[in-house]
N, C-alpha and C positions, 0 to 999 in steps of 0.2 A: 526342943529337939524334934518331937513328933510334928509340931507345927511346921518347922522348916522342911521336914521330909515331905509333908503333905503339900507344902507350897512348891517344893521342888518338883513333885509329881505333876502338880497342876501346870507349872511352867513348861515342863517337858511335854505334857499332853497338848497344851496350847501351841507350843512351838511346832510339835509334830503336825497338828491340824493345819496351822498356817502354812508351813513349808509344803505340806501335801497339796493344799489348795494352789499355791504358787506353781508347784511342779506340774499340776494337771491343767491349770487355767491358761498358762502361756502357750503351750503347743496347741491345745484345743482352740483357743481364741485365734491364734495365728492361722491355723488351718481353716477355721470358719471364715475369717476375713478374706483369706486368699481364695477360697472356693467361691465365695460370693462375687468377688471381683472378676475371677476368670469366667464364671457363669454369665455375668452381666455383659462382659466384653464380647464373649462368643455370641450371645443373643443379639447384641447390637450389630455385630458383623453380619449375622444371618439376616437380620431385618434389612440392612443396607443392600445386601446382594439380592434379596427377594424383591425389593422395590425396583432396582435397576432392571432385573430380569423380567419382572412383570410388565415394565414399559416396552421391552423388546417383544414380549408375547402379545401385547395389545397391538403393536405395529405389524407383527407377523404371526397372526393366530394359527395359520395353517402350516407355516414352514419354520417356526422358531426352533423346533427340535433338530432341524437339519444344520443349522448354523452353529455347530459346536465351537468353532474357533471364536466367534463373537461372544458366546456364552462363557467360555474359559477366560477370555480377555476381561469380561465384565466381572467374573469372580476375582481375578487378580487385582483389578482396579479397586475393588471394595474390600480386599483382604488386608488385614492389619499386619500379619506375619505369614507370608506365603510359604516360608521354609518349614514352619512348624505346625501350620494349620491344614487340616484336610477338609476340602470343600467338595460338596456333592450335590448335583441337581437330579431330582427324580420327577417323573411325570405323575399324573393322578393315579395311574395303575401301579406305581412304585417302581417302574422301570428306570434304569439309569440312563440319563441323557448326556451329562457332561460332568467332569470332576477334575480336581487337582490332586493327583495321587501323592500322598505323603505317608510313610510308615510311622505309626505311632506306638510308643511303648505303653503297656498296661500300667495303671488303669487309664481309661479314656473318658473324657467328658465331652458330650455332644449336645448341641442345641439346634433346633429346626425353626424355620419360618415358612409360612404358606405362600405359594405362588398363586396369583390371581389373574383371571382373564375376565375382565368386567366384574360381574357378581359371582362368577364361578371359580372353583378351586382348580388350578391347572397343574398342581404338583407341590413340591416342597424343596427348600434348600437346607442342607445339613452342613453345619460347621463343627469340626471336632478337633480336640487337641489332647495331648497326654498330660495327666496330672502328676507324672513321676517327678518333675522338677519341684512341684509344690510339696510332695511327700518328703523329698530329700531336705528341702528347706525346713519342713516341720520337724524332721529328725534332728536337725541342727538346733532348732528352737527348743526341742525337748532336752537336749544335752545342756544347753545354756540354762534352762529352767531348773534342771536337776542341780547344777552347781549353785544357782541362786538359792534354791530351796535349802541346800545343805548349809550354805552360809547363814541363811536366816535361822535355821534350826540351831546352829552353834551359837549365833549371836543372842538368840532368845534364852538359851540356857545360861550364858554367862552374864548378860546384862538384860534381864527380862523387860524391865520397864523402858529403858532407853532404846533397847533393840526393837521393842514393840512399836515405839513411836517412829523409829526410823523405817521399820517395815511398812507401816501404814503410809508414810510419806513416799517411800519407794513404789508402793503399789499405786498410789495416786499418780506419780510421775509416769509409771509404766502404762497406766490406763490412758493418760493424756497423750503419750507417744503413740500408742495404738490408735487412738482416735485421730491424731494428726496424720498418721500413715494412711488410714482409711480415706480421709478427706483428700489427701494428696493423690491417691490412686484414682478416686472418683473424678477429681479435676483433670488428671492426666488423660482419663478416658474421654471426657468431654472435649478437651483440647485436641486429642488425636482425631476425633470425629470431625471437628471443625477444620483442622489442617488437611485432612483427607479430602473434604469437600472443596476447599480452596485450591488444592493442588489439581484436582480433577477439572475444576473450572478453568484454571490457568492453562492446563495442557490442551484445552479444547477451544480457547478464545484468544483473540488478539489483545495484547496488553494496552495498546493506544486507544482503540475505538470500542473495545469490549464486544466486538462482533465475533461470531464464530470464525475459526481459522480454517486452514486448508484441511486439517484432519477431520474436524467435525463436518465440514461441507461434504467431504468424500463419504463419510458415513451416512449423512442425511440423503445424499444423492443415491447411494446404493439402496437405502430403504425406500426412497421415492420410486425408484425403478420397479421394485417388487410390487409396490402398491399399484403403480400404473399398469403393470402386466395383469394383476388380478382384476382391477376395475376397468381395464381396456380404455384407458385415457392417455393422453399425451402429456408430457412435461417439457419444460424449456429450461435451458441453462444459458445464462448470459455472462460473458466475461467482459469486464469494463476496465479500461485504462484511461486515466485522466490526460488530457492534452494541456500543454503549457505548464504542467506541474514541475518539471525539472527546472525550468527557468525561474519559477517562483522559489524553489528550494535553494537554487544556486545564488540568487540575487538577494533574497530577503532572509534567508537562513532557515535552518531546520525547525526552529521554534514556530515560525509562521507556517511552514509546510505541515507540521503536525496538527496545527489548529485547522488548516484547510481540510485535512483528512477527517478530522473529527466532525466538522460541519457537514461534509459530504456524507459521512456515515449516517448522521441524524436525518438528513434530507431523504436518503434512500429508504430508511425505515418508515418515514412518514408517508411517502408516496406509494408504498407497496402494501399488500395485504398482510395481515398477521400470520397467515399460514405460509407465507413465502419466507425464504431464508436469504439474508444478506450477509456475505462473508468478506473479510479482508484477507487476501492471499499474501500480501507483502508489498512494500513500496506503495505505489499509487494504483495497485491492481485490486479490483473487487470482483466478486462473483454474486450473481443473483439466481436463486433456484425458484422457479415458478411451477407449482404443482396444480393438478386438476385443471388443466387447460382444455377448453372445449374445441378450439380451432386456432390455426396459425395467426389469424387476424388479431386475436387477443394478445398474442406475444408482441406483435408489431405495435399495438396501441401502448402496451406496457413499456416497450423500448422508447417510444416517442415521449412518454411521460417522464421517464428517467432523464432523457436528454434535456427536456425543458427545465426540469428542476435543477439540474447540474449547471445549466447556462445562466441561471440567475446570478447576478453579481454578489460577491462576498465582501463584507466589510470586516477586516481584521486589524485591530490596533492602528486604526487610521488609514489603512490601505484599502482602496476599492479594487478588488481583483475580479477579473473575468476569466473563467476557466471552462473548458469544454471536455468532452469525453468521446471515446470510440468504443462501440459495443459490438461484440461478436455473439451471434445467436445460433444455438443448435437445438434441435427438437429430438425427443425420444418417442418412438423408435426410429424415426426417419434417418437420423444422422449417426446412429451408433447405439449399441446395446450394453455398454459398460461405462462406469464412471471415468475410467482412464481415456477411452476413445472420445467421449463427449467433451471432456475438459480440453483435450488436445485440439479437437476440431473447433471448439469455441475460441481458443487462442488464435487459430489460423484465421477464423472469420474476423476476429477483433483487429488483427494486424492488417487485414484487407480493408476494413473500414477506415483505419488510421491512414493508410496510404491513399485511399480514394477521398478522404476527408468527407465521407458521406454520413457520419454520425453513427450509423449501425449497418451491419451486413449480416445476412443469413448465410450459413456455411454452404460453400460450393466446393466440390472436389477439385476444381481447377485452381482454387486458392492455394492448395498445398504446393503446387509447382511454383507459384509466385512467391510463396513464403521461403522456399528453398533458394530461389534467386536472390531474395532480399538478404538471406543469411550470408551468401557469398559476397554480396555488395558490402555489407557491414564489415566483413573480414578484410576485404581489399581496401576499403576506405581508410582504415587505420594506417595501412602501409603507404597509401597514396599521400596522406598528410605528412608522414615521416620522411618520405622520399621526394615530396613536392612534385607530384605528377600532374600539376595543374598549369593551365595557360589562360591568358585573358584575351578575349575578343572585344573589339570596340565598335560601338554603333554610333554614327555621327548624329548630332543635333544641329538644326539650322535656325538662324534668326529669321523670322518671317518678314521683318522689315528690310534687312539688307540681303536676304536670300543667300547668306553665307554661313559656313560652319561656325558654331559658337561654343562647341564642347562635344564630349563623347561620354557614353556610358560604358563602363568596364563590366563585362559579363564573363563569369568564370566558366571554364570548361575543364573536364577531367579527361586527360589523355591516358586512357587505360591501356596497359601493355598488350592485352589480348582483345578486349572488347572494342577498342577504338575510342572515338570521341563520345563522351557521355555528357548530357546537358544537365544543368543545375536542378531542374524539376525532379530529376531522378535521385540525386544524392544529397541535396541540401536538407530535406526532411530527415534523412538518416543521420546526417551530421548533427542536427539539432537534438535528436533523440539520444545519440551516443556521447554527447558532450564534446564533439569535435568541432563545433561551429566556431568556438572562440579562436583556437589556433588557425583555423581555415580563414577566418576574417583577417587575422594579422598577416597571413600569407598574401591574401588579395591586396591588402593595403600596401605592403612592401612592393609587390609587383607593379601596382598602379603608380606608386611614387617613383619607382625606378624608370618606368616608361615615360612618365611626365618629365623627369630630368633629362632623358635623351631627346625628347621633342623640344624641350627648352633650348638645348644646344643647337638644334636645327632651326630655331626661330619660330617654332610652332607651339607656343605656350598657351594652349586652350585648356579649359577646366576638364577634369576627369571625375566622373561620378561613380561611386561604388554603392552597392546595396548592403544594408545593415540588418541583421536578424533581430528579432524581438529579444533574444537572449542577451545580445550585446547591449541593446538599449536599456535593459533592466540591470545591467552590471555597473555599480557605482564607480568601479575602477577603470572602466572603458575609456573615458576621456583622457586620463593620465597615460594609459597605454598608447593611445593615438599620438599624444604629444611626444612621448619618448621615441616612437618610431619616426616621426616627422623630423626630429632633430638630426637624423642621419642623412637627410636629403635636402639639397639646397633649392627648395621650391617654396613659393608663397602659399600659406594656408588657404588663401582665397581661391587657389586653383583646384582645391579638393572639395568635392561635393559628396554628401552622404544622403542616400535616399532611404527613407523609412516608411513603412506602410501604416495605414490607419489602424489595422488590426494589432500591429505591434504597439502602437501608442495606447490602445485601450486596455491592454493587459494590466497596466498599473499607470494611469495617466500622470499622477503626481511625480512618480519616480522618473517617468519618461521626460516630463517637462524639465526636471532638474538636470538630467543627462544632456538633453538638447541644448540647454542654456550653457552648460560647460563647454560643449563642442563649439558653440557659436563664439564663446569668449576666446577660444583658440584662433578663430578666424575662419572656421570651416563653414561652408554654405550648406544649409539643410533644406531638403526637398521632401514633400509628402508624396509618396508613390501610391499608385492605384487609388487615387482620390475618387470618392463616390461609392466605394465598395465596402467600406468599413461600417462601424456601428454608429457613433454619433460624435465624431471628432470635431464637428463644427463648433460644439460648445467649448472645445479646448483650443481651437485654431488661433483665436485671438490671444491666448496665453502663451503660445509657442513662438519662439524667436526663429521663424522659418522665412525663407526668401522665395521659395517656389512651391507650386503644387503641380502634380502631373495627373492629368485627366486619364482615367483608366481606358485602355484600348477597347474594352467591351462597349463603351459609348461612342468611340470615334469610328470604329469599323463600319457601323451601319448608319451613321449620322446623315448620310445623303438620302437614304431610302426611309429611314425611320424618324418620324417627326418627334417622337418622345425623346429619342437619343439626341436629336438636334437641339431640343429645348434644354435638356440637361447640360449639354456642352456650352450653350450660350449663357445659361444662368450661372454656371460655374466660373466662366471667364469673367462675367460682370462682378460676381461676388469677390473673386480674387483681386481684381483690379481695385475694387472699393476698399479692400484691406491693404492695398499697396503691395500685392504679391505678383510675381511673374508666373505666367501660365505656360506649362509644357503639355503638349498633346502627343501621346504615344499611340502607335498602331496606325500610322498614316501609310496607307498602301496604294492610294490612287492620287492622280493629279487633281481630280475633282475635290477630294477630301482636303487636300492641301490648300486649294484656293478657297474652299468654304471656311476653313480655319482662319485664313488671312482676312477674309471678309468679316468674320465674327470678332476680330481683334486679338486672336491668340498670339502669344509672343514667340514661342519656340515650338518646333515640330520634330518628330522622330518617328521613323518607321521604314518599312521595306522599300517604299517608293523613293525615299531619300538615300538609303543605304542600309545594307544588312550588316549584322555584327561580323567583323573580320579581324584577322590578326593585325598586329601593328604594321608589318610590312605591307600587307594588302591595303591598309588604311592610307599609307603613304602614297600608294598608286592611285587610290580613289581621290586623294587631295589634288593630285596632278591632273587627273582626267575629268573629274566631275565639275559640273557648272556650279555646284554649291561650295566647292573647295578651292577655287582658283585664287581667290583673294587671300593674302596672308593675314592670319589672325593676330590681333594685338592683345597681349595679356592685360587683364584688368589690374588697376593699381591696388 
């Protein structure tokens, strides 16, 4: 009996000790783990903020205290929970510089990190939060531990050995759960830091090329301006837009277009200095920030290097692509004193370079007015295509053997409601940029076929030539579109001629050859326009199913006075005849030039001396009055 009583006392004491340990250990352990986690998280946040702000201090040692907005944005970007964390920046004297004000309940946990400027201490960042949520959670844990301790105590009294075994097991499981919770919180902290870094990088960089985006460029440009003012140096901003990119995207697809952009990004990074910034602003538009420039000449040299590297051919998935670029250049402080003004002015200069096809242009205030006019032109051109405000003028061609008309070239004109007659050199480049060239080409084709049908009824069935854009030539569906349109007109395909330029051929020669072959299979006559001014189409000429080449007028105009031009014209005629091709010379403006071409064996001539481009009605009058048009033309079989 006494033994049992003693035993009972021992069990009660042991039960009391164990339950007391459980009651104390759980809340103390929970609070300890939570406090360590919160402390580590705050310290990590303070360190991140200190590192980012120290970079700002190094870039702006004299003025960093003044840019409170940038400091606050930096605190926000590095803060884990901006709604519950109070962030504060103080300088080396302890003066407040910037902060994120948040009211915190007592007690408050705070951690600091040192701000550095080189090897010097420039201040500190303090991050604080309330521990009240942790205390409340610890109170809940205390209540739970009390209930658990009571259960353990009662269990040990009733079933001492079995209960003791269960208690030990429960304690082990509890310890394991606590360990797992600590590991999970530590892993969550690491993942949160990694996600924060990834999100900041994503917000500041282009997803396709991994180049800085517009936001980061704007920030770097602003910092570069401050440094340039302090060091009394100039900087340059270059806006770059790719030429012919839209046609590549439209004809070969966005996949090829994306790969082009990636290769262009790599080339730009290779040709520029490590201190320069290359950014992608969107689409095919890039920007280059050149810092610490000693003179304007250095910017010009850099622009020329950029153009040279862009113009090198690209080989992508079996396609050999030729692409160009237009660059707009502005200088600080000459052309502006803020990022917004410099970027806008660089855009203006870039569009000026694109219109002039000059490669690059340095900003000039006069370009702003031209840019405004271009904006109006772009707006009106859409309406013009929808309402068909276009007419065709026709320029005759003569056979140099019979001295009679043998065909005409159809040249589009825009009959603008207020501006009057606008020539294609003004609006065709805009149509190509805005994606309007395809419907415009279909309009020209229908108008030319309609006029050809009317001439056929009058017994004047001579061939009509139309000009084809590079965008049409790279479009795989273009031959089928032509065939569908021709089915609506009772004319022979041999009466339709399409003129394509060397430059258009060289954008993607293999695709161009395929398109030309399909057009020839329809029966359309193909002519190479502006021959002699392109890249190297001679290598592809023998592969193309073409019937004619047109010698560019730049060689014909001065062939009487310029021996070199005369040699080029003679050699071109001989080459074409050896290949079995017909030769057309354009730009014939004098009788002497006409006779010289006849002497050299040229087949066909075209130019102001023979006849200017006129409306269909005026051409009918010319046919009646001109010595070149009196004989009736017999249509080819």
